[in-house]
PDB file with SEQRES, HELIX, SHEET and CRYST1 records, atoms N, CA, C and O in Angstrom:
SEQRES   1 A   67  MET ALA ASN SER LYS LYS GLN ALA TRP PHE PHE CYS THR          
SEQRES   2 A   67  THR GLY LEU THR SER ASP ILE GLU ILE GLU VAL ASP ASP          
SEQRES   3 A   67  ILE THR PHE HIS LEU HIS LYS PHE SER LEU MET SER LYS          
SEQRES   4 A   67  SER ARG LYS LEU HIS ARG LEU SER LYS GLU GLN GLU GLN          
SEQRES   5 A   67  SER THR GLU GLN SER ASP PRO HIS ILE LYS LEU GLU ASN          
SEQRES   6 A   67  PHE PRO                                                      
HELIX    1 AA1 LYS A   33  LYS A   39  1                                   7    
HELIX    2 AA2 ARG A   41  SER A   53  1                                  13    
SHEET    1 AA1 4 LYS A   6  TRP A   9  0                                        
SHEET    2 AA1 4 ILE A  27  LEU A  31  1                                        
SHEET    3 AA1 4 ILE A  20  VAL A  24 -1                                        
SHEET    4 AA1 4 HIS A  60  LEU A  63  1                                        
CRYST1    1.000    1.000    1.000  90.00  90.00  90.00 P 1           1          
ATOM      1  N   MET A   1      82.462 105.589 104.988  1.00  0.00           N  
ATOM      2  CA  MET A   1      82.537 104.561 103.985  1.00  0.00           C  
ATOM      3  C   MET A   1      82.637 103.211 104.696  1.00  0.00           C  
ATOM      4  O   MET A   1      83.534 103.020 105.517  1.00  0.00           O  
ATOM      5  N   ALA A   2      81.747 102.283 104.401  1.00  0.00           N  
ATOM      6  CA  ALA A   2      81.720 100.984 105.060  1.00  0.00           C  
ATOM      7  C   ALA A   2      82.958 100.160 104.737  1.00  0.00           C  
ATOM      8  O   ALA A   2      83.487  99.474 105.611  1.00  0.00           O  
ATOM      9  N   ASN A   3      83.419 100.218 103.512  1.00  0.00           N  
ATOM     10  CA  ASN A   3      84.598  99.476 103.102  1.00  0.00           C  
ATOM     11  C   ASN A   3      85.818 100.367 103.299  1.00  0.00           C  
ATOM     12  O   ASN A   3      85.829 101.515 102.854  1.00  0.00           O  
ATOM     13  N   SER A   4      86.849  99.841 103.967  1.00  0.00           N  
ATOM     14  CA  SER A   4      88.028 100.657 104.242  1.00  0.00           C  
ATOM     15  C   SER A   4      88.865 100.895 102.995  1.00  0.00           C  
ATOM     16  O   SER A   4      89.706 101.794 102.973  1.00  0.00           O  
ATOM     17  N   LYS A   5      88.643 100.100 101.965  1.00  0.00           N  
ATOM     18  CA  LYS A   5      89.376 100.280 100.721  1.00  0.00           C  
ATOM     19  C   LYS A   5      88.685 101.284  99.830  1.00  0.00           C  
ATOM     20  O   LYS A   5      87.495 101.162  99.540  1.00  0.00           O  
ATOM     21  N   LYS A   6      89.428 102.267  99.403  1.00  0.00           N  
ATOM     22  CA  LYS A   6      88.882 103.240  98.464  1.00  0.00           C  
ATOM     23  C   LYS A   6      89.108 102.712  97.057  1.00  0.00           C  
ATOM     24  O   LYS A   6      90.072 101.986  96.814  1.00  0.00           O  
ATOM     25  N   GLN A   7      88.253 103.059  96.154  1.00  0.00           N  
ATOM     26  CA  GLN A   7      88.387 102.625  94.765  1.00  0.00           C  
ATOM     27  C   GLN A   7      88.569 103.847  93.876  1.00  0.00           C  
ATOM     28  O   GLN A   7      87.876 104.852  94.034  1.00  0.00           O  
ATOM     29  N   ALA A   8      89.499 103.751  92.951  1.00  0.00           N  
ATOM     30  CA  ALA A   8      89.700 104.805  91.959  1.00  0.00           C  
ATOM     31  C   ALA A   8      89.519 104.176  90.592  1.00  0.00           C  
ATOM     32  O   ALA A   8      90.247 103.255  90.223  1.00  0.00           O  
ATOM     33  N   TRP A   9      88.558 104.668  89.851  1.00  0.00           N  
ATOM     34  CA  TRP A   9      88.243 104.094  88.539  1.00  0.00           C  
ATOM     35  C   TRP A   9      88.718 105.039  87.449  1.00  0.00           C  
ATOM     36  O   TRP A   9      88.473 106.244  87.488  1.00  0.00           O  
ATOM     37  N   PHE A  10      89.402 104.460  86.480  1.00  0.00           N  
ATOM     38  CA  PHE A  10      89.876 105.224  85.336  1.00  0.00           C  
ATOM     39  C   PHE A  10      89.367 104.548  84.072  1.00  0.00           C  
ATOM     40  O   PHE A  10      89.457 103.327  83.939  1.00  0.00           O  
ATOM     41  N   PHE A  11      88.846 105.318  83.165  1.00  0.00           N  
ATOM     42  CA  PHE A  11      88.317 104.776  81.924  1.00  0.00           C  
ATOM     43  C   PHE A  11      89.112 105.341  80.757  1.00  0.00           C  
ATOM     44  O   PHE A  11      89.397 106.537  80.697  1.00  0.00           O  
ATOM     45  N   CYS A  12      89.455 104.477  79.856  1.00  0.00           N  
ATOM     46  CA  CYS A  12      90.198 104.863  78.653  1.00  0.00           C  
ATOM     47  C   CYS A  12      89.211 105.293  77.579  1.00  0.00           C  
ATOM     48  O   CYS A  12      88.110 104.747  77.494  1.00  0.00           O  
ATOM     49  N   THR A  13      89.584 106.243  76.777  1.00  0.00           N  
ATOM     50  CA  THR A  13      88.683 106.730  75.737  1.00  0.00           C  
ATOM     51  C   THR A  13      88.424 105.677  74.664  1.00  0.00           C  
ATOM     52  O   THR A  13      87.480 105.815  73.885  1.00  0.00           O  
ATOM     53  N   THR A  14      89.253 104.613  74.609  1.00  0.00           N  
ATOM     54  CA  THR A  14      89.029 103.560  73.623  1.00  0.00           C  
ATOM     55  C   THR A  14      87.881 102.652  74.017  1.00  0.00           C  
ATOM     56  O   THR A  14      87.398 101.885  73.184  1.00  0.00           O  
ATOM     57  N   GLY A  15      87.427 102.716  75.262  1.00  0.00           N  
ATOM     58  CA  GLY A  15      86.341 101.877  75.727  1.00  0.00           C  
ATOM     59  C   GLY A  15      86.798 100.499  76.174  1.00  0.00           C  
ATOM     60  O   GLY A  15      85.967  99.634  76.450  1.00  0.00           O  
ATOM     61  N   LEU A  16      88.108 100.280  76.251  1.00  0.00           N  
ATOM     62  CA  LEU A  16      88.632  98.990  76.697  1.00  0.00           C  
ATOM     63  C   LEU A  16      88.415  98.829  78.197  1.00  0.00           C  
ATOM     64  O   LEU A  16      88.497  99.798  78.952  1.00  0.00           O  
ATOM     65  N   THR A  17      88.141  97.610  78.617  1.00  0.00           N  
ATOM     66  CA  THR A  17      88.027  97.358  80.055  1.00  0.00           C  
ATOM     67  C   THR A  17      89.419  97.237  80.652  1.00  0.00           C  
ATOM     68  O   THR A  17      90.369  96.876  79.958  1.00  0.00           O  
ATOM     69  N   SER A  18      89.538  97.535  81.926  1.00  0.00           N  
ATOM     70  CA  SER A  18      90.841  97.434  82.579  1.00  0.00           C  
ATOM     71  C   SER A  18      91.227  95.965  82.705  1.00  0.00           C  
ATOM     72  O   SER A  18      90.369  95.090  82.822  1.00  0.00           O  
ATOM     73  N   ASP A  19      92.546  95.708  82.678  1.00  0.00           N  
ATOM     74  CA  ASP A  19      93.010  94.333  82.783  1.00  0.00           C  
ATOM     75  C   ASP A  19      94.122  94.158  83.817  1.00  0.00           C  
ATOM     76  O   ASP A  19      94.787  93.123  83.863  1.00  0.00           O  
ATOM     77  N   ILE A  20      94.311  95.188  84.646  1.00  0.00           N  
ATOM     78  CA  ILE A  20      95.270  95.090  85.744  1.00  0.00           C  
ATOM     79  C   ILE A  20      94.826  96.044  86.851  1.00  0.00           C  
ATOM     80  O   ILE A  20      94.288  97.119  86.586  1.00  0.00           O  
ATOM     81  N   GLU A  21      95.060  95.634  88.086  1.00  0.00           N  
ATOM     82  CA  GLU A  21      94.774  96.488  89.248  1.00  0.00           C  
ATOM     83  C   GLU A  21      96.089  96.779  89.950  1.00  0.00           C  
ATOM     84  O   GLU A  21      96.866  95.868  90.238  1.00  0.00           O  
ATOM     85  N   ILE A  22      96.332  98.054  90.221  1.00  0.00           N  
ATOM     86  CA  ILE A  22      97.512  98.477  90.964  1.00  0.00           C  
ATOM     87  C   ILE A  22      97.010  99.117  92.249  1.00  0.00           C  
ATOM     88  O   ILE A  22      96.231 100.069  92.209  1.00  0.00           O  
ATOM     89  N   GLU A  23      97.452  98.601  93.385  1.00  0.00           N  
ATOM     90  CA  GLU A  23      97.030  99.131  94.681  1.00  0.00           C  
ATOM     91  C   GLU A  23      98.171  99.933  95.295  1.00  0.00           C  
ATOM     92  O   GLU A  23      99.287  99.436  95.445  1.00  0.00           O  
ATOM     93  N   VAL A  24      97.872 101.181  95.649  1.00  0.00           N  
ATOM     94  CA  VAL A  24      98.835 102.082  96.274  1.00  0.00           C  
ATOM     95  C   VAL A  24      98.131 102.751  97.447  1.00  0.00           C  
ATOM     96  O   VAL A  24      97.116 103.424  97.266  1.00  0.00           O  
ATOM     97  N   ASP A  25      98.666 102.566  98.644  1.00  0.00           N  
ATOM     98  CA  ASP A  25      98.096 103.203  99.841  1.00  0.00           C  
ATOM     99  C   ASP A  25      96.589 103.000  99.961  1.00  0.00           C  
ATOM    100  O   ASP A  25      95.850 103.967 100.149  1.00  0.00           O  
ATOM    101  N   ASP A  26      96.131 101.773  99.856  1.00  0.00           N  
ATOM    102  CA  ASP A  26      94.720 101.406  99.996  1.00  0.00           C  
ATOM    103  C   ASP A  26      93.809 101.976  98.915  1.00  0.00           C  
ATOM    104  O   ASP A  26      92.587 101.963  99.065  1.00  0.00           O  
ATOM    105  N   ILE A  27      94.387 102.472  97.837  1.00  0.00           N  
ATOM    106  CA  ILE A  27      93.589 102.919  96.689  1.00  0.00           C  
ATOM    107  C   ILE A  27      93.904 101.975  95.537  1.00  0.00           C  
ATOM    108  O   ILE A  27      95.071 101.763  95.209  1.00  0.00           O  
ATOM    109  N   THR A  28      92.879 101.414  94.927  1.00  0.00           N  
ATOM    110  CA  THR A  28      93.066 100.488  93.816  1.00  0.00           C  
ATOM    111  C   THR A  28      92.755 101.199  92.511  1.00  0.00           C  
ATOM    112  O   THR A  28      91.676 101.763  92.329  1.00  0.00           O  
ATOM    113  N   PHE A  29      93.728 101.159  91.606  1.00  0.00           N  
ATOM    114  CA  PHE A  29      93.590 101.756  90.286  1.00  0.00           C  
ATOM    115  C   PHE A  29      93.344 100.638  89.286  1.00  0.00           C  
ATOM    116  O   PHE A  29      94.120  99.684  89.224  1.00  0.00           O  
ATOM    117  N   HIS A  30      92.289 100.740  88.510  1.00  0.00           N  
ATOM    118  CA  HIS A  30      91.950  99.763  87.477  1.00  0.00           C  
ATOM    119  C   HIS A  30      92.468 100.329  86.157  1.00  0.00           C  
ATOM    120  O   HIS A  30      91.939 101.310  85.634  1.00  0.00           O  
ATOM    121  N   LEU A  31      93.517  99.689  85.629  1.00  0.00           N  
ATOM    122  CA  LEU A  31      94.245 100.271  84.502  1.00  0.00           C  
ATOM    123  C   LEU A  31      94.385  99.302  83.343  1.00  0.00           C  
ATOM    124  O   LEU A  31      93.842  98.197  83.360  1.00  0.00           O  
ATOM    125  N   HIS A  32      95.127  99.744  82.333  1.00  0.00           N  
ATOM    126  CA  HIS A  32      95.364  98.953  81.130  1.00  0.00           C  
ATOM    127  C   HIS A  32      96.814  98.486  81.118  1.00  0.00           C  
ATOM    128  O   HIS A  32      97.744  99.292  81.142  1.00  0.00           O  
ATOM    129  N   LYS A  33      96.982  97.185  81.081  1.00  0.00           N  
ATOM    130  CA  LYS A  33      98.295  96.572  81.192  1.00  0.00           C  
ATOM    131  C   LYS A  33      99.240  96.998  80.062  1.00  0.00           C  
ATOM    132  O   LYS A  33     100.406  97.297  80.320  1.00  0.00           O  
ATOM    133  N   PHE A  34      98.763  97.029  78.838  1.00  0.00           N  
ATOM    134  CA  PHE A  34      99.632  97.294  77.696  1.00  0.00           C  
ATOM    135  C   PHE A  34     100.388  98.615  77.841  1.00  0.00           C  
ATOM    136  O   PHE A  34     101.604  98.660  77.656  1.00  0.00           O  
ATOM    137  N   SER A  35      99.676  99.680  78.168  1.00  0.00           N  
ATOM    138  CA  SER A  35     100.337 100.986  78.270  1.00  0.00           C  
ATOM    139  C   SER A  35     101.317 101.033  79.443  1.00  0.00           C  
ATOM    140  O   SER A  35     102.362 101.676  79.341  1.00  0.00           O  
ATOM    141  N   LEU A  36     101.001 100.370  80.541  1.00  0.00           N  
ATOM    142  CA  LEU A  36     101.915 100.346  81.691  1.00  0.00           C  
ATOM    143  C   LEU A  36     103.157  99.514  81.412  1.00  0.00           C  
ATOM    144  O   LEU A  36     104.272  99.940  81.714  1.00  0.00           O  
ATOM    145  N   MET A  37     102.972  98.330  80.837  1.00  0.00           N  
ATOM    146  CA  MET A  37     104.086  97.417  80.605  1.00  0.00           C  
ATOM    147  C   MET A  37     105.080  97.985  79.597  1.00  0.00           C  
ATOM    148  O   MET A  37     106.276  97.704  79.680  1.00  0.00           O  
ATOM    149  N   SER A  38     104.598  98.774  78.657  1.00  0.00           N  
ATOM    150  CA  SER A  38     105.495  99.343  77.654  1.00  0.00           C  
ATOM    151  C   SER A  38     106.337 100.491  78.221  1.00  0.00           C  
ATOM    152  O   SER A  38     107.359 100.853  77.638  1.00  0.00           O  
ATOM    153  N   LYS A  39     105.918 101.062  79.347  1.00  0.00           N  
ATOM    154  CA  LYS A  39     106.631 102.202  79.938  1.00  0.00           C  
ATOM    155  C   LYS A  39     107.403 101.868  81.211  1.00  0.00           C  
ATOM    156  O   LYS A  39     108.307 102.612  81.591  1.00  0.00           O  
ATOM    157  N   SER A  40     107.066 100.774  81.871  1.00  0.00           N  
ATOM    158  CA  SER A  40     107.682 100.471  83.171  1.00  0.00           C  
ATOM    159  C   SER A  40     108.184  99.031  83.221  1.00  0.00           C  
ATOM    160  O   SER A  40     107.393  98.088  83.196  1.00  0.00           O  
ATOM    161  N   ARG A  41     109.493  98.871  83.291  1.00  0.00           N  
ATOM    162  CA  ARG A  41     110.067  97.520  83.417  1.00  0.00           C  
ATOM    163  C   ARG A  41     109.686  96.880  84.748  1.00  0.00           C  
ATOM    164  O   ARG A  41     109.464  95.671  84.821  1.00  0.00           O  
ATOM    165  N   LYS A  42     109.613  97.689  85.790  1.00  0.00           N  
ATOM    166  CA  LYS A  42     109.268  97.141  87.109  1.00  0.00           C  
ATOM    167  C   LYS A  42     107.846  96.578  87.107  1.00  0.00           C  
ATOM    168  O   LYS A  42     107.629  95.460  87.574  1.00  0.00           O  
ATOM    169  N   LEU A  43     106.884  97.330  86.593  1.00  0.00           N  
ATOM    170  CA  LEU A  43     105.509  96.833  86.546  1.00  0.00           C  
ATOM    171  C   LEU A  43     105.397  95.632  85.618  1.00  0.00           C  
ATOM    172  O   LEU A  43     104.620  94.715  85.883  1.00  0.00           O  
ATOM    173  N   HIS A  44     106.156  95.627  84.545  1.00  0.00           N  
ATOM    174  CA  HIS A  44     106.170  94.489  83.631  1.00  0.00           C  
ATOM    175  C   HIS A  44     106.661  93.243  84.362  1.00  0.00           C  
ATOM    176  O   HIS A  44     106.060  92.175  84.248  1.00  0.00           O  
ATOM    177  N   ARG A  45     107.758  93.380  85.115  1.00  0.00           N  
ATOM    178  CA  ARG A  45     108.315  92.259  85.867  1.00  0.00           C  
ATOM    179  C   ARG A  45     107.338  91.775  86.938  1.00  0.00           C  
ATOM    180  O   ARG A  45     107.125  90.571  87.080  1.00  0.00           O  
ATOM    181  N   LEU A  46     106.744  92.700  87.690  1.00  0.00           N  
ATOM    182  CA  LEU A  46     105.794  92.322  88.737  1.00  0.00           C  
ATOM    183  C   LEU A  46     104.576  91.611  88.154  1.00  0.00           C  
ATOM    184  O   LEU A  46     104.081  90.646  88.736  1.00  0.00           O  
ATOM    185  N   SER A  47     104.097  92.081  87.018  1.00  0.00           N  
ATOM    186  CA  SER A  47     102.954  91.464  86.378  1.00  0.00           C  
ATOM    187  C   SER A  47     103.283  90.049  85.910  1.00  0.00           C  
ATOM    188  O   SER A  47     102.492  89.129  86.115  1.00  0.00           O  
ATOM    189  N   LYS A  48     104.438  89.873  85.288  1.00  0.00           N  
ATOM    190  CA  LYS A  48     104.844  88.549  84.801  1.00  0.00           C  
ATOM    191  C   LYS A  48     105.048  87.576  85.958  1.00  0.00           C  
ATOM    192  O   LYS A  48     104.668  86.409  85.862  1.00  0.00           O  
ATOM    193  N   GLU A  49     105.651  88.052  87.057  1.00  0.00           N  
ATOM    194  CA  GLU A  49     105.852  87.199  88.232  1.00  0.00           C  
ATOM    195  C   GLU A  49     104.521  86.735  88.795  1.00  0.00           C  
ATOM    196  O   GLU A  49     104.368  85.568  89.156  1.00  0.00           O  
ATOM    197  N   GLN A  50     103.559  87.642  88.870  1.00  0.00           N  
ATOM    198  CA  GLN A  50     102.264  87.276  89.431  1.00  0.00           C  
ATOM    199  C   GLN A  50     101.510  86.328  88.507  1.00  0.00           C  
ATOM    200  O   GLN A  50     100.850  85.401  88.977  1.00  0.00           O  
ATOM    201  N   GLU A  51     101.599  86.550  87.203  1.00  0.00           N  
ATOM    202  CA  GLU A  51     100.940  85.661  86.249  1.00  0.00           C  
ATOM    203  C   GLU A  51     101.482  84.238  86.359  1.00  0.00           C  
ATOM    204  O   GLU A  51     100.733  83.270  86.225  1.00  0.00           O  
ATOM    205  N   GLN A  52     102.784  84.118  86.604  1.00  0.00           N  
ATOM    206  CA  GLN A  52     103.399  82.797  86.722  1.00  0.00           C  
ATOM    207  C   GLN A  52     103.047  82.116  88.041  1.00  0.00           C  
ATOM    208  O   GLN A  52     102.943  80.890  88.099  1.00  0.00           O  
ATOM    209  N   SER A  53     102.863  82.901  89.099  1.00  0.00           N  
ATOM    210  CA  SER A  53     102.594  82.317  90.413  1.00  0.00           C  
ATOM    211  C   SER A  53     101.105  82.043  90.659  1.00  0.00           C  
ATOM    212  O   SER A  53     100.758  81.235  91.521  1.00  0.00           O  
ATOM    213  N   THR A  54     100.226  82.715  89.905  1.00  0.00           N  
ATOM    214  CA  THR A  54      98.781  82.499  90.059  1.00  0.00           C  
ATOM    215  C   THR A  54      98.172  82.257  88.689  1.00  0.00           C  
ATOM    216  O   THR A  54      98.814  82.466  87.660  1.00  0.00           O  
ATOM    217  N   GLU A  55      96.938  81.819  88.695  1.00  0.00           N  
ATOM    218  CA  GLU A  55      96.245  81.595  87.433  1.00  0.00           C  
ATOM    219  C   GLU A  55      95.314  82.752  87.089  1.00  0.00           C  
ATOM    220  O   GLU A  55      94.437  82.611  86.237  1.00  0.00           O  
ATOM    221  N   GLN A  56      95.499  83.884  87.741  1.00  0.00           N  
ATOM    222  CA  GLN A  56      94.676  85.061  87.471  1.00  0.00           C  
ATOM    223  C   GLN A  56      95.041  85.646  86.119  1.00  0.00           C  
ATOM    224  O   GLN A  56      96.221  85.793  85.803  1.00  0.00           O  
ATOM    225  N   SER A  57      94.055  85.974  85.331  1.00  0.00           N  
ATOM    226  CA  SER A  57      94.335  86.638  84.062  1.00  0.00           C  
ATOM    227  C   SER A  57      94.444  88.155  84.248  1.00  0.00           C  
ATOM    228  O   SER A  57      95.133  88.829  83.481  1.00  0.00           O  
ATOM    229  N   ASP A  58      93.765  88.687  85.263  1.00  0.00           N  
ATOM    230  CA  ASP A  58      93.841  90.115  85.562  1.00  0.00           C  
ATOM    231  C   ASP A  58      94.611  90.302  86.865  1.00  0.00           C  
ATOM    232  O   ASP A  58      94.034  90.179  87.946  1.00  0.00           O  
ATOM    233  N   PRO A  59      95.908  90.596  86.777  1.00  0.00           N  
ATOM    234  CA  PRO A  59      96.716  90.690  87.991  1.00  0.00           C  
ATOM    235  C   PRO A  59      96.343  91.860  88.900  1.00  0.00           C  
ATOM    236  O   PRO A  59      95.839  92.891  88.455  1.00  0.00           O  
ATOM    237  N   HIS A  60      96.606  91.663  90.170  1.00  0.00           N  
ATOM    238  CA  HIS A  60      96.442  92.695  91.186  1.00  0.00           C  
ATOM    239  C   HIS A  60      97.819  92.875  91.824  1.00  0.00           C  
ATOM    240  O   HIS A  60      98.332  91.955  92.461  1.00  0.00           O  
ATOM    241  N   ILE A  61      98.411  94.046  91.658  1.00  0.00           N  
ATOM    242  CA  ILE A  61      99.742  94.325  92.174  1.00  0.00           C  
ATOM    243  C   ILE A  61      99.621  95.360  93.286  1.00  0.00           C  
ATOM    244  O   ILE A  61      99.021  96.420  93.108  1.00  0.00           O  
ATOM    245  N   LYS A  62     100.201  95.031  94.431  1.00  0.00           N  
ATOM    246  CA  LYS A  62     100.189  95.969  95.556  1.00  0.00           C  
ATOM    247  C   LYS A  62     101.591  96.551  95.683  1.00  0.00           C  
ATOM    248  O   LYS A  62     102.563  95.821  95.871  1.00  0.00           O  
ATOM    249  N   LEU A  63     101.684  97.883  95.578  1.00  0.00           N  
ATOM    250  CA  LEU A  63     102.963  98.554  95.696  1.00  0.00           C  
ATOM    251  C   LEU A  63     103.154  99.004  97.139  1.00  0.00           C  
ATOM    252  O   LEU A  63     102.463  99.900  97.623  1.00  0.00           O  
ATOM    253  N   GLU A  64     104.091  98.376  97.803  1.00  0.00           N  
ATOM    254  CA  GLU A  64     104.401  98.700  99.200  1.00  0.00           C  
ATOM    255  C   GLU A  64     105.440  99.820  99.253  1.00  0.00           C  
ATOM    256  O   GLU A  64     106.280  99.938  98.361  1.00  0.00           O  
ATOM    257  N   ASN A  65     105.378 100.627 100.286  1.00  0.00           N  
ATOM    258  CA  ASN A  65     106.352 101.705 100.499  1.00  0.00           C  
ATOM    259  C   ASN A  65     106.511 102.600  99.279  1.00  0.00           C  
ATOM    260  O   ASN A  65     107.622 102.970  98.900  1.00  0.00           O  
ATOM    261  N   PHE A  66     105.397 102.932  98.682  1.00  0.00           N  
ATOM    262  CA  PHE A  66     105.414 103.779  97.488  1.00  0.00           C  
ATOM    263  C   PHE A  66     105.606 105.223  97.910  1.00  0.00           C  
ATOM    264  O   PHE A  66     104.949 105.684  98.844  1.00  0.00           O  
ATOM    265  N   PRO A  67     106.500 105.951  97.236  1.00  0.00           N  
ATOM    266  CA  PRO A  67     106.763 107.350  97.674  1.00  0.00           C  
ATOM    267  C   PRO A  67     105.561 108.267  97.526  1.00  0.00           C  
ATOM    268  O   PRO A  67     105.644 109.451  97.852  1.00  0.00           O  
TER     269      PRO A  67                                                      
END                                                                             
């Protein structure tokens, strides 16, 4: 693979486009913010922090030291 980053694509049955990227161990997951934010306070906090620090509408969160 020419690019060292692997991509993992997930599609929702509703046909909605992903609006958040979560990177874990060099794999990027393209997901839906609403379902994640309603279940995880940590991801909600990380997303809000990134939205405030950047002008990106689709946040990219990198999880370091993920088990």
